[in-house]
Phi, psi and omega in degrees: 000128180281135183274124178231133184244158174273012180179184179294165175248120175257122172252111181264103182109110183244042177284212185290313186283324172295315176301318177301316177294320178298315179307315181299313184299312181300317178297334174269012172094008172296134185291115172307334180290343181266011182243134177235114178259119182258105179200115186287336182211071175298148179306162191296317189291322180292319184295320178295318177299321178296318182295324182299331177263007177072028180253123178262133177269128184240157185279338185211120179272024182294340179266030183298319176093339173208159187290133174295159173287319183210141175244118179259114183268106180238024178274167185289147181305322184294339176258003189301304186304331184277332184264328188296312183305324177290322175294325176304321184291337178277339187292135171258180184288346178249010180280134173264130175258121186239114181259133165249022185273124179294135175078356178269123185281167175303317178300324182297325175286313185304328179297331183261352190256159170295148181304139178089001179293140178284128180225135174234126173262131180232153177236095175273174170235170186298330176301352170304333180296343173243020178079015188236031186281168169232120181240132174247139185230158171219141187241147173283175186285358176269349183288123177282171178292328180288321174297317180297319178294329176292314181296324180292320184291318183290320180282332174297349179289352177229023173144200178280161180224133175227168183227150165233157182266333180260116183293335181297334175291347185293334176290325173290317179307314180298318181295328181274296191262331174297303181272346184310320181304330180292327179293317183294318185292323176294322177301319180293322177298314184288324182293319179295322179293321176299322177293323177299314185294336176276001174110359183283152172297141183300323180292317180294317179302316179298316183299317183291315180290325180291314183292324181293316181289313183292320179290322177297322176296320174296317180300316181300317184294325188271342185272149177259006182268150181297151176309323186288329176293318179297320176296312179300327182296330179278341196257110177267139182304128179074008182270187184288322174300317180295320177301316183287322180293332179292341174274313180293328185257017174283164188311327181249032182263214194294322182299306179296329182289314181294327181293316181290325179295316177295319180299319181298316174299316182291324174295316180293330177295319181293324178300315184287336178281346178290000000 
């Protein structure tokens, strides 16, 4: 499906996530001439890629000339308050402001924007860099059904998209999918270390852990079976997997540990949003 807009798209921030999004949009047929990138110093690889597509990164998109259809805010949260006021001056009454900045609430943007401005807050995760991301969104009350569909279309260029109606749930979303890749990478680290402890060569242990985690993730992605069923399919009664799972599924095993970890991340997200 080709992405077509009713005006320019302004991308503020062309780092890893912003660059991944832009690549996905162009692959879906978005006209590069409709893209304005506001970033004073994009990474060298992104800058080269922009030049190949005839897109110039500018420090200030103020000379745009007409209101954009959408402004995508992909800058780091710590510079958000310095960047958003300038972007607000670009917005027209029908412009959608789409944020992918972690921890920044709808109210944060509404303070800088005109009353009635449409804002969507989203939380993508790092697998978006390879088109396998998971993004969850929440909209303010001014977002129309067409704008919601536009946000969905833009974000689906880098993976799956889901929505919540209660913004308070975004902290839990961040704790599960936003931070989740780090948990999976830690699993690979721990599995490799356990292999070394069992006597395997360090290089082989890491290779086994990496391939097992990535392969299992791909199997999970391709299967329509529940994770519990896939787990059971690997587990023979009284076998080696069952022996390991008796430890991981004990009362003080992986599930309560993961529950505490997600709760800690959720609480920290709420603290940072204040």
